[in-house]
N, C-alpha and C positions, 0 to 999 in steps of 0.2 A: 350354869350360873343360876342360883336360886333367886326367888323374888326378894328375899331380904337384902341380898347384895345389890340388886337393881334399884332398890329404894334410895340409895345414896346418890344416884345419878339424876341430874336434872335435864329436862329437855333443852336442846341448844338450837337456836334459830340459825338459818343459813348464813346470815351476815356474821354472826359470832363465830360460826364454824370456819368460814373462809378467812376471817381475820386471824384466827388461831393457826390454821393450816398454812397460811402464807407468811405471816409476820411474827410468829412466836419467836422470841429472842434466841431460844436454844434449838428449836426443831423446825421452825418455819422455812418454807421453800425458798423464799428470797433472802433469808438470813443465813442459810447454811451453804449456799452456792451462788454463783453468778450464772443464771440460766440463759443469758443473752449471747449472741454471736455464733460464729461458726462451730465452736466447741461446746456451746450451750444447748439447751433444749429448743430454743426458737430464736428467730431474728425478726425484728419489726420492720415495716416498710420504710420508715425514715432512715434506718441504718443501711438499707440497700441502695437507696437513691434519694437525692434531694428533690426529685420531681414530685414526690408525694406532698411535701410541704409547700412547694411552689404552687401546685394545683389548689390546695386548700387556701393559700393566701390569695390567689387570683379570684377564687370563688367568693371569699369574704369581701375583697375589694370591690367586686362587682356590685355588691349591695351597699357598701358603706362609703365609698369614695366621694360621691356627690351629696351624701346625706349627712355625714358626721365629720366633725373636725377632731374628735377624740373617741377612742374605743377602748374598752377593757376586755381582755381575753384571759381565760383561765384554762390551763391544761391540767387535767387530773391524771396521775400516774405517768408523769412525764419522763421518768427515768433520768437520764443525764441531760435532757432538754434538747435533743437533736431536732425534733419536729418543730419546736418553737423557734429555734435558731434559724431554720430554713424559712419559716413563715416570716420572721422579722426581716431577714435579708431580702426576701422577695418584696415585702411591703416597701422597703427602702428603695430598691431598684425601680419598681413600677412608679412610685410616687415621684421620684426624681425625674424619670422620663416624661411624666405628664405635668411636671412642674406644679405638683400639688403637695400639700402638707397634711399629715394626719398624726396625731399624738396617740401612741399605743401604750396603754398600761397593761402589763402582763404579770400574771401570777402563776406559779407552778405549785401544785399540790403533790407531794411525793413523800411517802413514809419509808420507802426502802433506801438503804444506804448505797445500793448499787446504782 
């Protein structure tokens, strides 16, 4: 490849490269296949067991239960929301046992359709 043909290419930062590699509508990793699960490329901890979400919920509640009446949580790259579901179910179970109330505002940021 000669220098004249390289001149048309612009530098690409890592964030733009990853965006293109992962989410390009025609060729992106997450757009062309479902990489999750037993037949996929990987599986995440929340899909293996709800214990992961329960532990995170217990950790959060340890700090917020006696301090706050309302919390806002955001999960980035949530997929189908399994982790958040486990966290919210655990929040509900623990607060009911302790006869406490906490309002949880939650938002999921996910750009993949999978």
